[in-house]
Residue, then its C-alpha position, 0 to 999 in steps of 0.5 A: m143662594k145669595r151669590q151676589l154677596i159672595a164675591a164682595v167678600g174681601v177674599a184675597a185679604m182674608v186668606v193671606g198667609l194660608a200658604a205659610c201655615g204648616s201641619d206637623g201631623k201626618k195626613d191619612g195618605d202620607s203613610k206607606a202602611s196606609s190601608t187600602s181596605a174598606d176599613r181604612y177610615k175606621g175610627k175617623t171622622l170627616k168634617v164637611w161644611t156646607m152652607t145654609g140652603s145649599a145641600p138638599k137633605g136627600w143628598t146629605d142623607s144619601v152621601k153620608s149613608e153611602f160613605e159610612t157603608t162603603y167605609p165601615g167605622s167611618k163617620v161624616d160630620f156635616q155642619t151647616q154654616e151661614w153665608t153672612d161673615i163666612g170669610p174669616k171663619i173659612t180662613a181660620a178653619l183652613s189655616e188650622g186644618s179644622v175642616d176637611v171638605l167645604e163648600l165655597g161660592n164659585t167666585q170665592t174659590s180662586g182666592y182661597a186657592a191662590t194663597g194655599g188654602l185648598l188642596d190641588l186636585t188636578k190629578d184626581k179630576s177624572a176619578l172625581g167625574g171631571d171628564g163630564w163636568a160642564a166647562n163653564q162651571n168648572e172654570a170657577a174651580m180652577l186657577d192657573g190651569k190647576q184643579y182646586a175644587a169640584p163644581w157642585w151646582v149652579s143657578n142663574r137669573v131668569v125672567a119671572y112674570n106675573k101670570d095675571l098681568w100677562k093674561a090681562a095684556g093678552l099674552t099667552d106664550a113666552p117670547k122666543t126672541l128679544d124683539e118678541f119680548y119688547t113687543d110683550l113689554d109694550k103690551l104690558k105697558a098699555a095694560p091696566g094695573v101695570a106700573d112697570p112692564i119689567y122692574l129692572p133698576g139701573q145697577e143690576w149688573y149681573t143682567y148686564f154681565g150676562l148680556l155681555t157674555g152672550e155677545g161673546g165679550k168679557i167684563a175684563k181679560k188678561d192682556g199679557d200679564k196685565w188685566v184690562g177692562g172690557l167695557e170699551s169693546p164692541e161686545a160690551q156696547r152691544a150688550f149695553e144697548t140691549y140692557k138700556k132698552l130693557q131698562s127703559y121699560s122699568v118705569t119706577g126702577p131707579k137708574d142709580k140703585d141695584e136690585a137690592t135697593p129696594q129688594q126687587k122681590d118686594v117690588f114684584a110682590k105688590g102685583n103691579v109689575g109685569a116681570m123681573i129678572a131674578l134668582g130663585w131666592e128673590l121670589p116673593a114669599e108664598k103669603d105675598m104672592p102665591k107661586d102658582k101666580i108666577g111663571f118663568f122663562p129664560l131671557p130670550g136672545k136676539t135669535a130663537d135658537k139660544p137665550s141671552g147669556v147669564f151670570i152663573g153663580g153657584s158652589n164648588l166643593a173643595v178639600a182643605a190643604q191642611s186637612k189630615n184626612t185628604d185621602m178620606a176627603k177625596d174618597f168622599l168627593k167621589i161619592a158626593l159627586d157621583d151620578k146618583n148623588e149629583g142627580l139628587v142635587a138636580a132633583a132638588g132644583n139645582i143645575p148639576n155639574k154634568p149636562a148629562l144629568n140635566s134631565q133630572l132637574t125639577g121645578d119650573f124655575a130650574k128648567a128655565a134657568q138650565a136653558a141659559t146655563a150653557v151660554g153663561g159665564i163667571t166673573p174673571n177667575t182672579p183673587n182680585w175680583a172681589s175688589v171690583e165688587n167692593k163699593p163703589n162698584p165700577i160696573k154699577d157706576f158705569l151703568t148709571a152714568a151711561l144710562q143717564g146719558g154719558d158719552y159711552a166711549a168716555t164713560a167706558k174708558k173711565y171705568d175700564d181704567e178703574i177695573a184694571k187698577r183694582l185687578n192689577e193691585k198687588n196683595 
């Protein structure tokens, strides 16, 4: 679930040339004589790639059983891949047609779609259950108005808090508004044994991105045929003021480092941090801090009716354009994404692609995360977004400069210009 690493991969650079790759073999849907009976895929194997930690075993078992029962004689070959250095491997597989269905991080999808690596599923959207998909999740599965993947699941950051320290500070209920949260942080600051009321390093740009989304702003947007940065907007400045106030409660959190330097889960595990804003995988190991010592709630909003916005990271399922089993792959997606199997994704603690299935979510973290998903957003849907997250990340540098007292307007313009430069580069 290390979504923050996904977009940093040079997707656009790695997939250049996919569109030029051809296939001499006929696909299973190309022949007019193709069977429509249950045994249409007899003797065929569908190769499906999922990533480490993504596919719940219950889901995998159910999908495989259902597909192979529905289409006797067929086989689904699930293969688990590692996120580390996955880009070149995906590029090669898409070029060769050696994978049929694959999981992609939601910030990766547009890059592979733009260069011809993914099958256009626009006409299949309804058949895949797309009429019920959450719009803000599906945005990452589309490019230029066309459907190139199906949203599978998402997650986001929530406030994880140390129950013992909150009890010591006299806190019981989760705050419903940001003002209530600030009051709680003030109480934590005065409580014994608390080094940081909240640990929030200055470059935790995903939290800032969520605040900006909640304000109705964009980190970047299209102006005609050009991209422009959004840091100069009133929405971005309001989001920064909230971020700045939250960060002021982070006594030891450096203004020039991100949440991975050091890993915030290690900081939180010391037991003297009241709270942090984190993904599920960023929680300390059980041996370092028992899970029953950690509570969760969505970062509150300015009013009690909705939480602050969040960056929603997650995964999509796509079909390789060079697959020789495209019809088989589509039928696989119909089963993999049906309400029964998508419900198993929710039951494993991942937020499903359909709001109608949210009632099946399990786990305190997932339930807290789900509360903010509806007001969440994704990074700009362009293959060039990966270059923005390359070092030096201009959003991180902007946050550090502004937190260190730089003039907001001048600082925002400087880094908006850099964001625009990277997004408008020609590949």
